[in-house]
N, C-alpha and C positions, 0 to 999 in steps of 0.2 A: 200665430195670428198677431197682428200689430194693432195697438190702440194708442191714442194720444193721452198721456197721463199728465194732468195739471195739478200740482200740489201747491196750494196757496197758503201753506203753513210756514210761518217764519219768513225767510227770504223768498220762498216760492220758486218754482221752476216748472218747466214743461218739456216733455220729451216723449218720443215714441218708445214704447216698450213692447216686448213680446210676451204674450200670455197664451196659455193653453186654450184651445177651443172649448166653449161652454163654461168658461170661468165666470162666476157670478160677481156682482158688485161687492158682496160681503167677503168673498174669497180674496179679491184684489185689495180691499181695505185691510184685511188681516195680514196680507203679504207686505204691504207698504206702511202700515201704521198700527202694528200689532200692540204697541204699548199705549194706544189711545182708545178713547171711548167713541164709537160711531155716533152716539147721540149728541156729541159736541161738535159735529160737522154737518155742513150742508153738502150733500153728495148728489151730484148731477151727472147724467149721461146725455151727451149732445144738448147741453144747456137746459135739460128738463129734469125735474125731480124724478127719482126712480125708487124702486123697491130693492131691498137687499138681495132678493133672489133673482133679479133680472140678469139674464145671461148676456155677456158682452159679445158684440159682433165686430168683424173686421172694420177698422178705421173709426170706431166709436171714439168720442171725446169724453173722457172721464175727469171730473174735477172734485177735489176735496178742499172745502173752505171752512176753516174753523169759525164757530159761532161765538166762542169764548176766547178772548185775547188775554194771554197771561200778562199780569201786571196792570191791566186796565181797571180803573175804578168803576164801581157799579152805580 
């Protein structure tokens, strides 16, 4: 199954990726950002906030946007 994955971390990129049917948002985050903490990201599906157990559907648009920028002062 194909979804559009938008990674806004660092330089950012967007590309279509293949995922297994019934892949959840949490599983995709683990695959793509296993070294990161999900609570440090705004994670959306089709531009809407989502739950970690939401199953992805064909042609969904998934974005990971960091809420904490490394090196930024508070």
